[in-house]
N, CA, C and O atoms as a Tripos MOL2 file, in Angstrom:
@<TRIPOS>MOLECULE
protein
  304   303    76     0     0
PROTEIN
NO_CHARGES

@<TRIPOS>ATOM
      1 N         -12.3610    0.1410    8.6920 N.3       1 UNK1
      2 CA        -11.3410   -0.8360    9.4000 C.3       1 UNK1
      3 C         -10.3890   -0.5540    8.3540 C.2       1 UNK1
      4 O         -10.5850   -0.4750    7.1420 O.2       1 UNK1
      5 N          -9.3820   -0.4210    8.9830 N.am      2 UNK2
      6 CA         -7.9280    0.0220    7.8890 C.3       2 UNK2
      7 C          -7.0480   -1.1440    8.7620 C.2       2 UNK2
      8 O          -7.2800   -1.9880    9.6270 O.2       2 UNK2
      9 N          -5.6850   -0.5560    7.8390 N.am      3 UNK3
     10 CA         -4.2990   -1.1910    8.7680 C.3       3 UNK3
     11 C          -2.9740   -0.5670    8.3150 C.2       3 UNK3
     12 O          -2.6290   -0.1770    7.1990 O.2       3 UNK3
     13 N          -2.3790   -0.5800    9.3970 N.am      4 UNK4
     14 CA         -1.3220    0.3750    9.2260 C.3       4 UNK4
     15 C          -0.3450    0.2090    7.3570 C.2       4 UNK4
     16 O           0.4930    1.0550    7.0440 O.2       4 UNK4
     17 N          -0.6490   -0.8080    6.5420 N.am      5 UNK5
     18 CA         -0.0750   -0.6700    5.4390 C.3       5 UNK5
     19 C          -1.2230    0.1070    4.3470 C.2       5 UNK5
     20 O          -1.0910    0.6960    3.2750 O.2       5 UNK5
     21 N          -2.1970   -0.1700    5.0760 N.am      6 UNK6
     22 CA         -3.1700    0.9170    3.8720 C.3       6 UNK6
     23 C          -2.8470    2.4630    4.1110 C.2       6 UNK6
     24 O          -2.6520    3.3230    3.2520 O.2       6 UNK6
     25 N          -2.8410    2.5820    5.4000 N.am      7 UNK7
     26 CA         -2.8800    4.1690    6.0500 C.3       7 UNK7
     27 C          -1.4250    4.5510    5.5340 C.2       7 UNK7
     28 O          -1.3650    5.6800    5.0480 O.2       7 UNK7
     29 N          -0.4940    3.9780    5.5450 N.am      8 UNK8
     30 CA          0.5760    4.1600    4.7030 C.3       8 UNK8
     31 C           0.6280    4.6320    3.5120 C.2       8 UNK8
     32 O           1.2240    5.6310    3.1100 O.2       8 UNK8
     33 N          -0.0540    3.8420    2.9140 N.am      9 UNK9
     34 CA         -0.1640    4.0140    1.0570 C.3       9 UNK9
     35 C          -0.7380    5.5370    1.1870 C.2       9 UNK9
     36 O          -0.0990    6.5580    0.9330 O.2       9 UNK9
     37 N          -2.2630    5.4470    1.6980 N.am     10 UNK10
     38 CA         -2.9840    6.7970    1.5180 C.3      10 UNK10
     39 C          -2.1030    7.5950    1.9730 C.2      10 UNK10
     40 O          -1.6320    8.2790    1.0650 O.2      10 UNK10
     41 N          -1.4490    7.9240    3.4850 N.am     11 UNK11
     42 CA         -0.6620    8.8370    3.3900 C.3      11 UNK11
     43 C           0.1830    9.0330    2.6910 C.2      11 UNK11
     44 O           0.4410   10.2310    2.5810 O.2      11 UNK11
     45 N           0.8270    8.3290    2.0790 N.am     12 UNK12
     46 CA          2.0860    8.6870    0.2720 C.3      12 UNK12
     47 C           1.1400    9.4200   -0.4140 C.2      12 UNK12
     48 O           1.3050   10.6250   -0.6100 O.2      12 UNK12
     49 N           0.2260    8.8580   -0.7760 N.am     13 UNK13
     50 CA         -0.5120    9.4700   -1.9500 C.3      13 UNK13
     51 C          -0.8970   10.8530   -1.4640 C.2      13 UNK13
     52 O          -0.6300   11.7870   -2.2200 O.2      13 UNK13
     53 N          -1.4660   11.1050   -0.3500 N.am     14 UNK14
     54 CA         -2.0600   12.2880    0.2980 C.3      14 UNK14
     55 C          -0.4790   13.6530   -0.2960 C.2      14 UNK14
     56 O          -0.5870   14.7250   -0.8900 O.2      14 UNK14
     57 N           0.4810   13.1020    0.0930 N.am     15 UNK15
     58 CA          1.4650   13.9330    0.0350 C.3      15 UNK15
     59 C           1.9980   14.1970   -1.1560 C.2      15 UNK15
     60 O           2.8630   15.0610   -1.2950 O.2      15 UNK15
     61 N           1.5040   13.4340   -2.1920 N.am     16 UNK16
     62 CA          1.8960   13.9980   -3.5550 C.3      16 UNK16
     63 C           0.9130   14.6060   -4.3790 C.2      16 UNK16
     64 O          -0.2340   14.1770   -4.5100 O.2      16 UNK16
     65 N           1.3740   15.5970   -4.9240 N.am     17 UNK17
     66 CA          0.7080   16.5740   -5.5130 C.3      17 UNK17
     67 C          -0.1780   16.2350   -6.7050 C.2      17 UNK17
     68 O          -1.2370   16.8290   -6.9070 O.2      17 UNK17
     69 N           0.2830   15.2670   -7.4830 N.am     18 UNK18
     70 CA          0.1040   14.4790   -8.7320 C.3      18 UNK18
     71 C          -1.4330   13.4600   -8.6320 C.2      18 UNK18
     72 O          -2.1980   13.0410   -9.5000 O.2      18 UNK18
     73 N          -1.3990   13.3220   -6.9470 N.am     19 UNK19
     74 CA         -2.9650   12.5190   -6.7910 C.3      19 UNK19
     75 C          -3.7840   13.3610   -6.5340 C.2      19 UNK19
     76 O          -3.7290   14.2770   -5.7140 O.2      19 UNK19
     77 N          -4.7580   13.0000   -7.4000 N.am     20 UNK20
     78 CA         -6.2020   13.5490   -7.6320 C.3      20 UNK20
     79 C          -6.9010   13.1670   -6.3920 C.2      20 UNK20
     80 O          -7.5750   13.9720   -5.7500 O.2      20 UNK20
     81 N          -6.7340   11.9190   -6.0570 N.am     21 UNK21
     82 CA         -7.7950   11.4120   -4.8780 C.3      21 UNK21
     83 C          -7.0070   10.1330   -4.5440 C.2      21 UNK21
     84 O          -6.1580    9.7980   -5.3700 O.2      21 UNK21
     85 N          -7.1590    9.4210   -3.5170 N.am     22 UNK22
     86 CA         -7.2650    8.3280   -2.8930 C.3      22 UNK22
     87 C          -7.6840    7.7700   -1.5410 C.2      22 UNK22
     88 O          -7.4120    8.3190   -0.4740 O.2      22 UNK22
     89 N          -8.2870    6.7710   -1.6540 N.am     23 UNK23
     90 CA         -9.0470    6.5030   -0.7360 C.3      23 UNK23
     91 C          -8.9440    4.5490   -0.6570 C.2      23 UNK23
     92 O          -8.8090    3.8750   -1.6790 O.2      23 UNK23
     93 N          -9.0320    4.0080    0.6000 N.am     24 UNK24
     94 CA         -9.2440    2.6380    1.3160 C.3      24 UNK24
     95 C         -10.3630    2.1150    0.5960 C.2      24 UNK24
     96 O         -11.4190    2.7440    0.5250 O.2      24 UNK24
     97 N         -10.1840    0.9360    0.0260 N.am     25 UNK25
     98 CA        -10.8720   -0.1950   -0.4160 C.3      25 UNK25
     99 C         -11.0000   -1.2840    0.0360 C.2      25 UNK25
    100 O          -9.8890   -1.7170    0.3420 O.2      25 UNK25
    101 N         -12.0920   -2.2510    0.3300 N.am     26 UNK26
    102 CA        -12.0400   -3.6370    0.4230 C.3      26 UNK26
    103 C         -11.2710   -4.0150    1.9500 C.2      26 UNK26
    104 O         -10.7750   -5.1340    2.0780 O.2      26 UNK26
    105 N         -11.2180   -3.1790    2.9040 N.am     27 UNK27
    106 CA        -10.7000   -3.5860    4.1680 C.3      27 UNK27
    107 C         -11.0590   -4.7530    4.7900 C.2      27 UNK27
    108 O         -11.7940   -5.5160    4.1630 O.2      27 UNK27
    109 N         -10.6980   -5.0480    5.8830 N.am     28 UNK28
    110 CA        -10.7570   -6.0910    6.3430 C.3      28 UNK28
    111 C          -9.3660   -7.2170    6.5590 C.2      28 UNK28
    112 O          -8.6110   -7.5240    7.4810 O.2      28 UNK28
    113 N          -9.5300   -7.5390    5.3340 N.am     29 UNK29
    114 CA         -8.4730   -8.5620    5.2640 C.3      29 UNK29
    115 C          -6.7380   -7.9280    4.1630 C.2      29 UNK29
    116 O          -6.0070   -8.5800    3.4180 O.2      29 UNK29
    117 N          -6.7100   -6.9950    4.4260 N.am     30 UNK30
    118 CA         -5.4840   -6.3950    3.6700 C.3      30 UNK30
    119 C          -6.0740   -5.1710    2.9210 C.2      30 UNK30
    120 O          -5.5210   -4.0710    2.9520 O.2      30 UNK30
    121 N          -7.5410   -5.4860    2.0590 N.am     31 UNK31
    122 CA         -7.5920   -4.6070    1.4800 C.3      31 UNK31
    123 C          -6.5460   -3.6960    0.0730 C.2      31 UNK31
    124 O          -5.4580   -4.1500   -0.2800 O.2      31 UNK31
    125 N          -6.9950   -2.7470   -0.3860 N.am     32 UNK32
    126 CA         -6.3840   -1.9950   -0.9840 C.3      32 UNK32
    127 C          -6.5300   -0.6750   -0.9500 C.2      32 UNK32
    128 O          -7.1570   -0.1790   -0.0140 O.2      32 UNK32
    129 N          -5.8490    0.3250   -2.2000 N.am     33 UNK33
    130 CA         -6.0250    1.5070   -1.9200 C.3      33 UNK33
    131 C          -6.3610    1.9120   -3.7320 C.2      33 UNK33
    132 O          -5.8240    1.2980   -4.6540 O.2      33 UNK33
    133 N          -7.1970    2.8820   -3.8910 N.am     34 UNK34
    134 CA         -7.2410    3.1720   -5.2110 C.3      34 UNK34
    135 C          -6.8810    4.6850   -5.4220 C.2      34 UNK34
    136 O          -7.3830    5.5000   -4.6480 O.2      34 UNK34
    137 N          -6.0640    5.1020   -6.3950 N.am     35 UNK35
    138 CA         -5.5760    6.1010   -6.4290 C.3      35 UNK35
    139 C          -5.5240    7.1090   -7.7890 C.2      35 UNK35
    140 O          -4.6580    6.8400   -8.6220 O.2      35 UNK35
    141 N          -6.3460    8.1670   -8.0230 N.am     36 UNK36
    142 CA         -6.3510    8.6600   -9.0480 C.3      36 UNK36
    143 C          -5.2100    9.8310   -9.1230 C.2      36 UNK36
    144 O          -5.0740   10.7390   -8.3030 O.2      36 UNK36
    145 N          -4.2700    9.5600  -10.5230 N.am     37 UNK37
    146 CA         -3.1600    9.7370  -10.4070 C.3      37 UNK37
    147 C          -2.9440   10.7450  -11.6640 C.2      37 UNK37
    148 O          -3.4430   10.4500  -12.7500 O.2      37 UNK37
    149 N          -2.3530   11.6830  -11.5340 N.am     38 UNK38
    150 CA         -2.0970   12.3370  -13.2410 C.3      38 UNK38
    151 C          -1.1170   11.3350  -14.2460 C.2      38 UNK38
    152 O          -0.1930   10.6440  -13.8150 O.2      38 UNK38
    153 N          -1.4450   11.4030  -15.3630 N.am     39 UNK39
    154 CA         -0.9060   10.1560  -16.1570 C.3      39 UNK39
    155 C           0.7480   10.2460  -16.2540 C.2      39 UNK39
    156 O           1.5790    9.3410  -16.3230 O.2      39 UNK39
    157 N           0.8920   11.5670  -16.2350 N.am     40 UNK40
    158 CA          2.6180   11.5380  -16.6390 C.3      40 UNK40
    159 C           3.5640   11.4620  -15.2270 C.2      40 UNK40
    160 O           4.7790   11.6470  -15.1560 O.2      40 UNK40
    161 N           2.5360   11.1000  -14.0290 N.am     41 UNK41
    162 CA          3.1290   10.7920  -12.8670 C.3      41 UNK41
    163 C           3.1270    9.2620  -12.1760 C.2      41 UNK41
    164 O           3.6380    8.7910  -11.1610 O.2      41 UNK41
    165 N           2.3280    8.7580  -13.2010 N.am     42 UNK42
    166 CA          1.9320    6.8440  -12.6750 C.3      42 UNK42
    167 C           3.3800    6.3250  -12.0590 C.2      42 UNK42
    168 O           3.7210    5.9940  -10.9240 O.2      42 UNK42
    169 N           4.2420    6.4240  -13.6350 N.am     43 UNK43
    170 CA          5.6620    6.0170  -12.5840 C.3      43 UNK43
    171 C           6.3180    6.2480  -11.9770 C.2      43 UNK43
    172 O           6.9990    5.3310  -11.5160 O.2      43 UNK43
    173 N           6.5470    7.4740  -11.5980 N.am     44 UNK44
    174 CA          7.1600    8.2880  -10.5950 C.3      44 UNK44
    175 C           6.3910    7.6100   -9.3200 C.2      44 UNK44
    176 O           7.1750    7.1520   -8.4890 O.2      44 UNK44
    177 N           5.0960    7.4690   -9.0300 N.am     45 UNK45
    178 CA          4.3180    7.4830   -8.1890 C.3      45 UNK45
    179 C           5.0180    5.7990   -7.5970 C.2      45 UNK45
    180 O           5.3790    5.4250   -6.4810 O.2      45 UNK45
    181 N           4.9840    5.2410   -8.6820 N.am     46 UNK46
    182 CA          5.0400    3.5010   -8.3110 C.3      46 UNK46
    183 C           6.3280    3.3240   -8.0790 C.2      46 UNK46
    184 O           6.4590    2.4110   -7.2640 O.2      46 UNK46
    185 N           7.4920    3.8340   -8.4630 N.am     47 UNK47
    186 CA          8.7830    3.8830   -8.5010 C.3      47 UNK47
    187 C           9.4410    4.4040   -6.8790 C.2      47 UNK47
    188 O          10.5540    4.1370   -6.4260 O.2      47 UNK47
    189 N           8.4020    5.1730   -6.2690 N.am     48 UNK48
    190 CA          8.7730    5.6600   -4.6690 C.3      48 UNK48
    191 C           7.8460    5.0010   -4.0140 C.2      48 UNK48
    192 O           8.3270    4.6310   -2.9440 O.2      48 UNK48
    193 N           6.5890    4.6250   -4.1480 N.am     49 UNK49
    194 CA          6.2060    4.0980   -3.1310 C.3      49 UNK49
    195 C           6.3950    2.6600   -2.8870 C.2      49 UNK49
    196 O           6.2000    2.3080   -1.7240 O.2      49 UNK49
    197 N           6.7510    1.7000   -3.7810 N.am     50 UNK50
    198 CA          7.1230    0.6610   -3.7460 C.3      50 UNK50
    199 C           8.1380    0.3240   -2.6790 C.2      50 UNK50
    200 O           7.9070   -0.3760   -1.6930 O.2      50 UNK50
    201 N           9.4180    0.9630   -3.0190 N.am     51 UNK51
    202 CA         10.5960    0.5730   -2.0790 C.3      51 UNK51
    203 C          10.2020    1.2580   -0.5600 C.2      51 UNK51
    204 O          11.0010    1.0710    0.3580 O.2      51 UNK51
    205 N           9.2450    1.8700   -0.3640 N.am     52 UNK52
    206 CA          9.1900    2.8110    0.6870 C.3      52 UNK52
    207 C           8.1440    1.7260    1.4630 C.2      52 UNK52
    208 O           8.0910    1.7120    2.6930 O.2      52 UNK52
    209 N           7.3810    0.8900    0.7000 N.am     53 UNK53
    210 CA          6.4210    0.2500    1.3830 C.3      53 UNK53
    211 C           7.3910   -1.2610    1.5520 C.2      53 UNK53
    212 O           7.1020   -1.9790    2.5090 O.2      53 UNK53
    213 N           8.2510   -1.5990    0.8360 N.am     54 UNK54
    214 CA          9.0000   -2.6890    1.2770 C.3      54 UNK54
    215 C          10.0260   -2.4910    2.6420 C.2      54 UNK54
    216 O          10.2220   -3.2630    3.5800 O.2      54 UNK54
    217 N          10.4940   -1.3740    2.4090 N.am     55 UNK55
    218 CA         11.2200   -0.8250    3.7550 C.3      55 UNK55
    219 C          10.3590   -0.6680    5.1440 C.2      55 UNK55
    220 O          10.8170   -1.0360    6.2260 O.2      55 UNK55
    221 N           8.8690    0.0050    4.9680 N.am     56 UNK56
    222 CA          8.3030   -0.0120    6.1290 C.3      56 UNK56
    223 C           7.8940   -1.1760    6.7190 C.2      56 UNK56
    224 O           7.7390   -1.3830    7.9230 O.2      56 UNK56
    225 N           7.6730   -2.1730    5.4970 N.am     57 UNK57
    226 CA          6.3900   -3.5330    5.9230 C.3      57 UNK57
    227 C           7.4250   -4.5420    5.8490 C.2      57 UNK57
    228 O           7.2480   -5.4560    6.6550 O.2      57 UNK57
    229 N           8.3790   -4.6390    5.1720 N.am     58 UNK58
    230 CA          9.4410   -5.9560    4.5410 C.3      58 UNK58
    231 C           8.5860   -6.8020    3.8950 C.2      58 UNK58
    232 O           8.7040   -8.0240    3.9760 O.2      58 UNK58
    233 N           7.4190   -6.0550    3.0240 N.am     59 UNK59
    234 CA          6.5450   -6.7250    1.9290 C.3      59 UNK59
    235 C           6.4300   -5.8980    0.5940 C.2      59 UNK59
    236 O           6.5150   -4.6840    0.4080 O.2      59 UNK59
    237 N           6.1740   -7.1000   -0.4070 N.am     60 UNK60
    238 CA          6.2280   -6.3030   -1.9470 C.3      60 UNK60
    239 C           4.9310   -5.3550   -1.9790 C.2      60 UNK60
    240 O           4.0800   -5.7270   -1.1710 O.2      60 UNK60
    241 N           4.7070   -4.6260   -2.4540 N.am     61 UNK61
    242 CA          3.3720   -3.4090   -2.9560 C.3      61 UNK61
    243 C           2.8150   -3.8290   -3.8930 C.2      61 UNK61
    244 O           3.4310   -3.2500   -4.7890 O.2      61 UNK61
    245 N           2.2450   -4.2930   -4.2660 N.am     62 UNK62
    246 CA          1.2650   -5.1050   -5.5090 C.3      62 UNK62
    247 C           0.8350   -3.7010   -6.1860 C.2      62 UNK62
    248 O           0.0370   -2.9810   -5.5850 O.2      62 UNK62
    249 N           1.2940   -3.3620   -7.2720 N.am     63 UNK63
    250 CA          0.4610   -2.4820   -7.8880 C.3      63 UNK63
    251 C          -0.0710   -2.3010   -9.0690 C.2      63 UNK63
    252 O           0.6420   -2.2640  -10.0710 O.2      63 UNK63
    253 N          -1.0810   -2.1960   -9.1110 N.am     64 UNK64
    254 CA         -1.8260   -2.6390  -10.5150 C.3      64 UNK64
    255 C          -2.3130   -1.4770  -11.3690 C.2      64 UNK64
    256 O          -3.2600   -0.8620  -10.8790 O.2      64 UNK64
    257 N          -1.8430   -1.0330  -12.5940 N.am     65 UNK65
    258 CA         -2.1080    0.1560  -13.2950 C.3      65 UNK65
    259 C          -3.4960   -0.1410  -14.2190 C.2      65 UNK65
    260 O          -3.6150   -1.0970  -14.9860 O.2      65 UNK65
    261 N          -4.4220    0.8050  -13.9910 N.am     66 UNK66
    262 CA         -5.9310    0.5750  -15.2750 C.3      66 UNK66
    263 C          -5.8920    1.7930  -15.6800 C.2      66 UNK66
    264 O          -4.9810    2.5950  -15.4740 O.2      66 UNK66
    265 N          -6.9420    1.9780  -16.3060 N.am     67 UNK67
    266 CA         -6.9880    2.8790  -17.1930 C.3      67 UNK67
    267 C          -9.1520    3.4650  -17.2510 C.2      67 UNK67
    268 O         -10.2160    2.8720  -17.4260 O.2      67 UNK67
    269 N          -8.9120    4.2400  -17.1050 N.am     68 UNK68
    270 CA        -10.8100    4.9070  -17.1930 C.3      68 UNK68
    271 C         -11.4190    4.1900  -18.6560 C.2      68 UNK68
    272 O         -10.7710    3.8280  -19.6380 O.2      68 UNK68
    273 N         -12.3920    4.1490  -18.5000 N.am     69 UNK69
    274 CA        -13.2610    3.7170  -19.6000 C.3      69 UNK69
    275 C         -14.2270    4.4510  -19.9130 C.2      69 UNK69
    276 O         -13.9830    5.6500  -19.7840 O.2      69 UNK69
    277 N         -15.4740    4.1370  -20.3640 N.am     70 UNK70
    278 CA        -16.5580    5.0220  -20.9600 C.3      70 UNK70
    279 C         -17.5530    4.4960  -19.8510 C.2      70 UNK70
    280 O         -18.6610    5.0320  -19.8070 O.2      70 UNK70
    281 N         -17.2760    3.5670  -19.0190 N.am     71 UNK71
    282 CA        -18.0370    2.8620  -18.0650 C.3      71 UNK71
    283 C         -19.0560    1.9830  -18.4370 C.2      71 UNK71
    284 O         -18.8640    1.3130  -19.4510 O.2      71 UNK71
    285 N         -20.2030    1.8390  -17.7600 N.am     72 UNK72
    286 CA        -21.1960    0.7600  -18.3510 C.3      72 UNK72
    287 C         -22.1070    1.3730  -19.6140 C.2      72 UNK72
    288 O         -22.7140    2.4410  -19.5390 O.2      72 UNK72
    289 N         -22.0900    0.4390  -20.8740 N.am     73 UNK73
    290 CA        -22.5980    1.1320  -21.7950 C.3      73 UNK73
    291 C         -22.9920   -0.2380  -22.7380 C.2      73 UNK73
    292 O         -22.3680   -1.2990  -22.7560 O.2      73 UNK73
    293 N         -23.9970    0.0470  -23.3750 N.am     74 UNK74
    294 CA        -24.4850   -1.0660  -24.7350 C.3      74 UNK74
    295 C         -23.4400   -1.1380  -25.7260 C.2      74 UNK74
    296 O         -23.2200   -0.2950  -26.5950 O.2      74 UNK74
    297 N         -22.7760   -2.2800  -25.5120 N.am     75 UNK75
    298 CA        -21.7320   -2.6780  -27.1080 C.3      75 UNK75
    299 C         -22.6980   -3.4020  -28.4520 C.2      75 UNK75
    300 O         -23.4260   -4.3760  -28.6390 O.2      75 UNK75
    301 N         -22.3250   -2.5830  -28.9700 N.am     76 UNK76
    302 CA        -22.9690   -3.2820  -30.2380 C.3      76 UNK76
    303 C         -22.2860   -3.6550  -30.9260 C.2      76 UNK76
    304 O         -22.6830   -4.2170  -31.9470 O.2      76 UNK76
@<TRIPOS>BOND
     1     1     2 1
     2     2     3 1
     3     3     4 2
     4     3     5 am
     5     5     6 1
     6     6     7 1
     7     7     8 2
     8     7     9 am
     9     9    10 1
    10    10    11 1
    11    11    12 2
    12    11    13 am
    13    13    14 1
    14    14    15 1
    15    15    16 2
    16    15    17 am
    17    17    18 1
    18    18    19 1
    19    19    20 2
    20    19    21 am
    21    21    22 1
    22    22    23 1
    23    23    24 2
    24    23    25 am
    25    25    26 1
    26    26    27 1
    27    27    28 2
    28    27    29 am
    29    29    30 1
    30    30    31 1
    31    31    32 2
    32    31    33 am
    33    33    34 1
    34    34    35 1
    35    35    36 2
    36    35    37 am
    37    37    38 1
    38    38    39 1
    39    39    40 2
    40    39    41 am
    41    41    42 1
    42    42    43 1
    43    43    44 2
    44    43    45 am
    45    45    46 1
    46    46    47 1
    47    47    48 2
    48    47    49 am
    49    49    50 1
    50    50    51 1
    51    51    52 2
    52    51    53 am
    53    53    54 1
    54    54    55 1
    55    55    56 2
    56    55    57 am
    57    57    58 1
    58    58    59 1
    59    59    60 2
    60    59    61 am
    61    61    62 1
    62    62    63 1
    63    63    64 2
    64    63    65 am
    65    65    66 1
    66    66    67 1
    67    67    68 2
    68    67    69 am
    69    69    70 1
    70    70    71 1
    71    71    72 2
    72    71    73 am
    73    73    74 1
    74    74    75 1
    75    75    76 2
    76    75    77 am
    77    77    78 1
    78    78    79 1
    79    79    80 2
    80    79    81 am
    81    81    82 1
    82    82    83 1
    83    83    84 2
    84    83    85 am
    85    85    86 1
    86    86    87 1
    87    87    88 2
    88    87    89 am
    89    89    90 1
    90    90    91 1
    91    91    92 2
    92    91    93 am
    93    93    94 1
    94    94    95 1
    95    95    96 2
    96    95    97 am
    97    97    98 1
    98    98    99 1
    99    99   100 2
   100    99   101 am
   101   101   102 1
   102   102   103 1
   103   103   104 2
   104   103   105 am
   105   105   106 1
   106   106   107 1
   107   107   108 2
   108   107   109 am
   109   109   110 1
   110   110   111 1
   111   111   112 2
   112   111   113 am
   113   113   114 1
   114   114   115 1
   115   115   116 2
   116   115   117 am
   117   117   118 1
   118   118   119 1
   119   119   120 2
   120   119   121 am
   121   121   122 1
   122   122   123 1
   123   123   124 2
   124   123   125 am
   125   125   126 1
   126   126   127 1
   127   127   128 2
   128   127   129 am
   129   129   130 1
   130   130   131 1
   131   131   132 2
   132   131   133 am
   133   133   134 1
   134   134   135 1
   135   135   136 2
   136   135   137 am
   137   137   138 1
   138   138   139 1
   139   139   140 2
   140   139   141 am
   141   141   142 1
   142   142   143 1
   143   143   144 2
   144   143   145 am
   145   145   146 1
   146   146   147 1
   147   147   148 2
   148   147   149 am
   149   149   150 1
   150   150   151 1
   151   151   152 2
   152   151   153 am
   153   153   154 1
   154   154   155 1
   155   155   156 2
   156   155   157 am
   157   157   158 1
   158   158   159 1
   159   159   160 2
   160   159   161 am
   161   161   162 1
   162   162   163 1
   163   163   164 2
   164   163   165 am
   165   165   166 1
   166   166   167 1
   167   167   168 2
   168   167   169 am
   169   169   170 1
   170   170   171 1
   171   171   172 2
   172   171   173 am
   173   173   174 1
   174   174   175 1
   175   175   176 2
   176   175   177 am
   177   177   178 1
   178   178   179 1
   179   179   180 2
   180   179   181 am
   181   181   182 1
   182   182   183 1
   183   183   184 2
   184   183   185 am
   185   185   186 1
   186   186   187 1
   187   187   188 2
   188   187   189 am
   189   189   190 1
   190   190   191 1
   191   191   192 2
   192   191   193 am
   193   193   194 1
   194   194   195 1
   195   195   196 2
   196   195   197 am
   197   197   198 1
   198   198   199 1
   199   199   200 2
   200   199   201 am
   201   201   202 1
   202   202   203 1
   203   203   204 2
   204   203   205 am
   205   205   206 1
   206   206   207 1
   207   207   208 2
   208   207   209 am
   209   209   210 1
   210   210   211 1
   211   211   212 2
   212   211   213 am
   213   213   214 1
   214   214   215 1
   215   215   216 2
   216   215   217 am
   217   217   218 1
   218   218   219 1
   219   219   220 2
   220   219   221 am
   221   221   222 1
   222   222   223 1
   223   223   224 2
   224   223   225 am
   225   225   226 1
   226   226   227 1
   227   227   228 2
   228   227   229 am
   229   229   230 1
   230   230   231 1
   231   231   232 2
   232   231   233 am
   233   233   234 1
   234   234   235 1
   235   235   236 2
   236   235   237 am
   237   237   238 1
   238   238   239 1
   239   239   240 2
   240   239   241 am
   241   241   242 1
   242   242   243 1
   243   243   244 2
   244   243   245 am
   245   245   246 1
   246   246   247 1
   247   247   248 2
   248   247   249 am
   249   249   250 1
   250   250   251 1
   251   251   252 2
   252   251   253 am
   253   253   254 1
   254   254   255 1
   255   255   256 2
   256   255   257 am
   257   257   258 1
   258   258   259 1
   259   259   260 2
   260   259   261 am
   261   261   262 1
   262   262   263 1
   263   263   264 2
   264   263   265 am
   265   265   266 1
   266   266   267 1
   267   267   268 2
   268   267   269 am
   269   269   270 1
   270   270   271 1
   271   271   272 2
   272   271   273 am
   273   273   274 1
   274   274   275 1
   275   275   276 2
   276   275   277 am
   277   277   278 1
   278   278   279 1
   279   279   280 2
   280   279   281 am
   281   281   282 1
   282   282   283 1
   283   283   284 2
   284   283   285 am
   285   285   286 1
   286   286   287 1
   287   287   288 2
   288   287   289 am
   289   289   290 1
   290   290   291 1
   291   291   292 2
   292   291   293 am
   293   293   294 1
   294   294   295 1
   295   295   296 2
   296   295   297 am
   297   297   298 1
   298   298   299 1
   299   299   300 2
   300   299   301 am
   301   301   302 1
   302   302   303 1
   303   303   304 2
@<TRIPOS>SUBSTRUCTURE
     1 UNK1         2 RESIDUE 1 A UNK
     2 UNK2         6 RESIDUE 1 A UNK
     3 UNK3        10 RESIDUE 1 A UNK
     4 UNK4        14 RESIDUE 1 A UNK
     5 UNK5        18 RESIDUE 1 A UNK
     6 UNK6        22 RESIDUE 1 A UNK
     7 UNK7        26 RESIDUE 1 A UNK
     8 UNK8        30 RESIDUE 1 A UNK
     9 UNK9        34 RESIDUE 1 A UNK
    10 UNK10       38 RESIDUE 1 A UNK
    11 UNK11       42 RESIDUE 1 A UNK
    12 UNK12       46 RESIDUE 1 A UNK
    13 UNK13       50 RESIDUE 1 A UNK
    14 UNK14       54 RESIDUE 1 A UNK
    15 UNK15       58 RESIDUE 1 A UNK
    16 UNK16       62 RESIDUE 1 A UNK
    17 UNK17       66 RESIDUE 1 A UNK
    18 UNK18       70 RESIDUE 1 A UNK
    19 UNK19       74 RESIDUE 1 A UNK
    20 UNK20       78 RESIDUE 1 A UNK
    21 UNK21       82 RESIDUE 1 A UNK
    22 UNK22       86 RESIDUE 1 A UNK
    23 UNK23       90 RESIDUE 1 A UNK
    24 UNK24       94 RESIDUE 1 A UNK
    25 UNK25       98 RESIDUE 1 A UNK
    26 UNK26      102 RESIDUE 1 A UNK
    27 UNK27      106 RESIDUE 1 A UNK
    28 UNK28      110 RESIDUE 1 A UNK
    29 UNK29      114 RESIDUE 1 A UNK
    30 UNK30      118 RESIDUE 1 A UNK
    31 UNK31      122 RESIDUE 1 A UNK
    32 UNK32      126 RESIDUE 1 A UNK
    33 UNK33      130 RESIDUE 1 A UNK
    34 UNK34      134 RESIDUE 1 A UNK
    35 UNK35      138 RESIDUE 1 A UNK
    36 UNK36      142 RESIDUE 1 A UNK
    37 UNK37      146 RESIDUE 1 A UNK
    38 UNK38      150 RESIDUE 1 A UNK
    39 UNK39      154 RESIDUE 1 A UNK
    40 UNK40      158 RESIDUE 1 A UNK
    41 UNK41      162 RESIDUE 1 A UNK
    42 UNK42      166 RESIDUE 1 A UNK
    43 UNK43      170 RESIDUE 1 A UNK
    44 UNK44      174 RESIDUE 1 A UNK
    45 UNK45      178 RESIDUE 1 A UNK
    46 UNK46      182 RESIDUE 1 A UNK
    47 UNK47      186 RESIDUE 1 A UNK
    48 UNK48      190 RESIDUE 1 A UNK
    49 UNK49      194 RESIDUE 1 A UNK
    50 UNK50      198 RESIDUE 1 A UNK
    51 UNK51      202 RESIDUE 1 A UNK
    52 UNK52      206 RESIDUE 1 A UNK
    53 UNK53      210 RESIDUE 1 A UNK
    54 UNK54      214 RESIDUE 1 A UNK
    55 UNK55      218 RESIDUE 1 A UNK
    56 UNK56      222 RESIDUE 1 A UNK
    57 UNK57      226 RESIDUE 1 A UNK
    58 UNK58      230 RESIDUE 1 A UNK
    59 UNK59      234 RESIDUE 1 A UNK
    60 UNK60      238 RESIDUE 1 A UNK
    61 UNK61      242 RESIDUE 1 A UNK
    62 UNK62      246 RESIDUE 1 A UNK
    63 UNK63      250 RESIDUE 1 A UNK
    64 UNK64      254 RESIDUE 1 A UNK
    65 UNK65      258 RESIDUE 1 A UNK
    66 UNK66      262 RESIDUE 1 A UNK
    67 UNK67      266 RESIDUE 1 A UNK
    68 UNK68      270 RESIDUE 1 A UNK
    69 UNK69      274 RESIDUE 1 A UNK
    70 UNK70      278 RESIDUE 1 A UNK
    71 UNK71      282 RESIDUE 1 A UNK
    72 UNK72      286 RESIDUE 1 A UNK
    73 UNK73      290 RESIDUE 1 A UNK
    74 UNK74      294 RESIDUE 1 A UNK
    75 UNK75      298 RESIDUE 1 A UNK
    76 UNK76      302 RESIDUE 1 A UNK
């Protein structure tokens, strides 16, 4: 289950050689995409996708930057 907005974001990511992977998550009521992006390309991706999304859908694109961690582990 997807929507035009999610398809747009995934297609935008697929066109970018600095994206290591992209997929839709949490569909149904809008959902989101998660993208694995080369560190040196994060800002460029954000500044290119957000205005294109706004132009296509007349909505702001919320972008959250996160970093991978060591995953689940015991904290001492």
